[in-house]
C-alpha positions as CSV (number, residue, x, y, z in Angstrom):
1,M,23.3,4.0,40.2
2,P,25.7,3.9,37.5
3,A,24.7,4.6,34.0
4,Q,26.8,4.3,30.4
5,L,26.6,5.8,26.7
6,L,27.6,2.9,24.7
7,N,28.7,3.4,21.2
8,I,27.9,0.3,19.1
9,G,29.4,2.1,16.1
10,D,26.5,4.0,14.1
11,T,24.8,5.1,17.2
12,R,25.4,5.6,20.7
13,L,22.6,3.4,23.5
14,F,21.9,4.3,26.9
15,A,22.1,1.7,29.4
16,D,21.5,1.7,33.0
17,L,23.3,-0.5,34.8
18,R,22.0,-2.4,38.1
19,G,23.3,-5.1,40.1
20,P,27.5,-6.4,41.0
21,E,29.3,-6.4,37.9
22,H,30.9,-9.9,38.9
23,L,26.9,-11.2,37.6
24,P,26.0,-11.9,34.2
25,P,24.4,-9.7,32.5
26,L,20.7,-9.6,31.4
27,I,20.0,-7.1,28.6
28,V,16.6,-5.3,29.2
29,L,13.9,-4.4,26.2
30,H,11.5,-2.1,26.5
31,G,8.3,-2.1,25.0
32,G,7.1,0.7,22.7
33,P,8.0,1.6,20.4
34,G,8.9,4.6,22.0
35,L,9.1,3.9,25.5
36,D,11.9,3.7,27.5
37,H,13.7,1.8,30.6
38,H,11.7,3.6,32.8
39,E,9.4,0.9,31.4
40,F,10.1,-1.0,34.5
41,A,10.8,1.3,37.1
42,E,12.6,-0.8,40.3
43,Y,10.5,-3.9,39.5
44,L,13.1,-6.1,38.4
45,D,15.7,-4.5,40.7
46,P,15.4,-7.3,42.7
47,L,17.0,-9.7,40.1
48,T,19.8,-8.3,40.8
49,D,20.8,-11.1,43.3
50,T,21.1,-13.2,39.9
51,V,21.9,-10.9,37.5
52,R,23.4,-7.7,36.5
53,L,20.4,-5.6,35.1
54,V,21.3,-3.6,31.7
55,L,18.2,-1.8,31.0
56,L,18.8,-0.9,27.3
57,D,17.0,2.1,25.6
58,M,17.0,1.4,22.4
59,R,18.1,2.9,19.2
60,A,16.7,6.5,18.8
61,Q,14.6,6.3,22.5
62,G,15.2,7.6,26.1
63,E,18.3,8.6,26.5
64,S,19.6,7.4,23.7
65,D,21.4,9.3,20.7
66,R,18.7,10.4,18.6
67,D,20.6,10.4,16.0
68,A,20.4,6.6,14.4
69,P,18.5,7.2,11.0
70,E,15.6,6.2,10.1
71,A,16.2,3.7,8.4
72,T,17.2,1.8,11.2
73,W,14.5,2.2,13.4
74,T,13.7,-1.4,12.4
75,L,13.3,-4.9,14.1
76,E,16.5,-6.5,12.3
77,H,18.8,-3.3,13.5
78,M,17.6,-3.3,17.2
79,A,17.7,-7.2,17.7
80,T,21.3,-6.4,15.9
81,D,22.2,-4.0,18.4
82,I,22.0,-6.5,21.3
83,G,25.2,-8.4,20.3
84,A,26.7,-5.3,19.7
85,V,25.5,-4.0,23.2
86,A,27.2,-7.4,24.5
87,R,30.5,-6.7,23.2
88,A,30.7,-3.0,24.3
89,L,30.5,-4.2,26.9
90,G,32.9,-6.6,27.3
91,A,30.2,-9.7,27.8
92,E,31.3,-12.8,26.5
93,R,27.9,-14.6,28.3
94,Y,24.5,-12.3,28.4
95,A,21.0,-12.8,28.4
96,V,18.3,-11.0,27.3
97,F,15.0,-9.9,28.5
98,G,12.3,-8.5,26.1
99,H,8.7,-7.0,27.2
100,S,6.0,-6.2,24.5
101,Y,7.6,-4.4,21.4
102,G,10.9,-5.2,23.5
103,A,9.8,-9.0,23.2
104,F,9.4,-8.5,19.5
105,V,13.6,-7.7,19.1
106,A,14.2,-10.1,21.7
107,L,12.7,-12.8,19.6
108,E,14.5,-11.6,16.3
109,H,17.4,-11.7,17.9
110,A,17.2,-15.4,18.8
111,V,16.3,-16.5,15.9
112,R,18.7,-14.2,14.2
113,A,21.8,-15.3,16.3
114,P,21.2,-18.3,17.4
115,G,23.2,-19.4,20.7
116,A,24.5,-15.6,20.7
117,A,22.3,-15.2,24.3
118,A,23.2,-17.8,26.5
119,A,19.8,-17.3,27.5
120,T,16.2,-15.3,26.6
121,V,13.2,-14.1,28.3
122,V,10.2,-13.7,26.0
123,C,7.7,-11.4,27.6
124,C,4.4,-11.0,26.7
125,G,5.1,-11.0,22.9
126,V,4.0,-12.8,19.5
127,P,6.1,-14.2,17.0
128,S,3.7,-13.4,14.1
129,S,1.9,-10.1,13.1
130,R,-1.5,-12.2,12.4
131,Y,-1.7,-12.5,16.9
132,L,-2.4,-8.8,16.9
133,D,-5.7,-8.8,14.0
134,A,-8.1,-9.7,16.8
135,V,-7.0,-6.4,19.2
136,P,-9.4,-4.1,17.3
137,A,-12.1,-6.8,18.3
138,K,-11.5,-7.0,21.5
139,L,-11.4,-3.1,22.2
140,D,-15.6,-3.2,20.7
141,T,-16.3,-5.5,23.9
142,F,-13.8,-3.8,26.1
143,L,-15.8,-1.9,29.6
144,P,-16.5,0.0,30.6
145,L,-17.3,2.0,27.6
146,A,-15.7,5.9,29.0
147,L,-12.5,3.5,28.7
148,R,-13.1,1.9,25.1
149,E,-13.3,5.0,24.0
150,Q,-10.6,6.8,25.4
151,V,-7.8,4.0,24.5
152,R,-9.9,4.0,20.7
153,E,-9.0,7.7,20.9
154,S,-5.4,7.7,22.1
155,W,-4.4,5.2,19.1
156,A,-5.6,7.1,16.7
157,S,-3.6,9.7,17.8
158,E,0.0,7.7,17.5
159,A,0.2,8.3,14.0
160,S,0.5,12.4,14.7
161,V,1.2,12.5,18.4
162,S,4.3,15.0,17.9
163,T,5.5,15.7,21.7
164,E,6.4,14.2,24.5
165,A,3.7,15.3,26.5
166,D,1.2,14.5,24.1
167,F,3.2,10.9,24.4
168,A,2.4,10.6,27.8
169,R,-0.9,11.5,27.8
170,I,-1.5,8.1,25.1
171,M,0.3,6.0,27.8
172,A,-2.1,7.1,30.7
173,E,-4.9,7.0,28.6
174,Q,-4.3,3.2,27.3
175,M,-2.6,1.8,30.6
176,P,-6.1,0.6,31.8
177,W,-6.4,-1.8,29.0
178,H,-3.0,-3.7,29.6
179,F,-4.1,-5.0,33.0
180,A,-6.1,-7.5,33.4
181,D,-8.1,-5.3,35.0
182,P,-8.4,-2.0,33.6
183,E,-9.6,-0.2,36.9
184,D,-6.8,-1.8,38.9
185,S,-6.0,0.3,41.6
186,R,-1.9,-0.1,40.9
187,I,-2.9,1.6,37.2
188,P,-1.6,5.1,38.5
189,D,0.9,4.6,40.9
190,Y,2.8,2.5,37.9
191,T,2.0,5.5,35.2
192,R,3.8,8.1,37.6
193,R,6.7,5.7,38.5
194,S,7.4,4.5,35.1
195,A,7.3,7.7,33.1
196,G,10.3,8.6,30.7
197,R,11.3,10.1,28.0
198,Y,9.3,9.5,25.6
199,A,10.4,9.6,21.5
200,P,7.4,10.3,19.3
201,A,9.2,10.3,16.1
202,V,9.6,6.5,16.8
203,L,6.1,5.9,17.6
204,R,4.9,7.7,14.4
205,A,6.8,5.7,12.4
206,F,6.6,2.3,13.9
207,S,2.8,3.1,13.9
208,A,2.7,4.2,10.4
209,A,4.6,0.6,9.3
210,G,2.1,-1.6,11.7
211,Y,4.4,-2.2,14.5
212,G,7.6,-3.7,13.1
213,G,6.0,-6.5,11.1
214,I,7.4,-9.0,13.6
215,E,7.4,-12.7,11.6
216,V,9.2,-15.4,12.7
217,E,7.3,-18.1,13.5
218,D,8.3,-20.6,11.3
219,K,11.9,-19.6,12.1
220,L,11.3,-20.4,15.9
221,G,13.0,-23.6,15.1
222,Q,16.3,-22.3,14.6
223,V,16.7,-21.3,18.2
224,K,19.8,-22.7,20.0
225,A,19.6,-21.3,23.2
226,P,16.7,-21.8,26.4
227,M,14.0,-19.5,26.4
228,L,11.6,-18.5,29.2
229,V,8.2,-17.6,27.6
230,L,5.8,-15.3,29.5
231,G,2.3,-14.5,29.2
232,G,-0.7,-12.9,30.6
233,R,-4.0,-15.2,30.7
234,H,-6.2,-11.8,30.0
235,D,-3.6,-10.3,27.6
236,R,-5.6,-8.4,25.6
237,T,-3.4,-6.9,22.9
238,C,-0.2,-10.3,23.0
239,P,-2.9,-13.1,23.7
240,P,-1.8,-16.9,25.4
241,E,-2.2,-18.2,22.4
242,A,0.8,-16.6,21.1
243,A,2.4,-17.8,23.8
244,E,1.8,-20.3,23.4
245,A,2.4,-21.0,19.8
246,T,6.6,-19.3,20.9
247,A,7.3,-22.0,23.6
248,A,5.8,-24.7,21.1
249,G,8.3,-23.5,18.4
250,V,11.6,-23.4,20.1
251,P,12.6,-26.8,20.7
252,G,13.0,-27.0,25.0
253,A,11.2,-23.9,25.2
254,R,9.8,-23.0,28.7
255,L,5.9,-21.5,29.4
256,H,4.6,-20.1,32.2
257,L,1.5,-18.0,31.6
258,F,0.3,-15.4,34.2
259,E,-3.6,-16.4,35.5
260,H,-4.2,-13.1,37.2
261,S,-2.1,-10.7,34.6
262,G,-3.1,-9.0,31.6
263,H,0.2,-7.4,29.3
264,M,2.0,-6.4,32.8
265,P,2.5,-9.3,34.9
266,F,5.3,-7.7,36.3
267,V,3.3,-5.3,37.9
268,E,0.1,-7.4,38.4
269,Q,1.9,-10.6,40.1
270,P,5.8,-9.1,41.0
271,Q,6.4,-12.3,43.6
272,E,5.3,-14.7,41.0
273,F,6.9,-13.0,38.0
274,L,10.2,-12.7,39.6
275,Q,10.3,-16.2,40.8
276,V,9.5,-17.8,37.5
277,V,12.1,-15.8,35.8
278,R,14.9,-16.1,38.6
279,D,14.5,-19.5,38.1
280,F,15.3,-19.7,35.2
281,L,18.4,-17.4,35.1
282,V,19.3,-19.3,37.8
283,Q,19.3,-22.9,36.0
284,T,20.6,-21.2,32.4
285,L,23.6,-18.7,33.6
């Protein structure tokens, strides 16, 4: 599959391009921070009947150049990068899809550059960091107990992670938290398929800074283009209330909650996920 290093001025970003060139690009933003485009494995590939996937490694992450100054590892810079990526691709019309931390970036872009993207899909994100405040209390009741302690210890180690191997271990230890069923039989396969090139320095930096400080809830009314907001009914990190608030704040936004999913609906309910996203893209692009 073709891939490119896109020069966006102060650094180069890696993009895995999938699908026919004549279709409108969907710029896909991974979670983390510190992950890369492998998070999506092949789960989004069926959408290439509708869009050309641009699976992006955000600045200083994945296969992107690691020389981007730490001062630019911010939501604001990563949101600005989206427009630069579109220009590097020569795309006058494009859509954006963001999952988890990528959803924070997608929301920031939609607010900062109203109408620049023809459409935006926000998947399992929050419009304000206040929606993350309940996470510690949810962990206190997370079962089974052995997994609770495993997740607790892995979160504590994020601030000092130094190697890609340690980062990979942290991801494997945390994955049960992100599924509606923490003992879902698909977790080992997904963990294997989504392994990528991790960025420990980025995770350390964002861990120390509260994971980016997303705060756009009072600006959602500025969004001008169509938006699809997705959430998992059992998401312990980015709760359905956050998805509901985002959709309520964005004029004309559509909301879809996956009733049997946690934070990973494209893995937990893949067929419904693809249908909902495809229908939105067909109607808006």
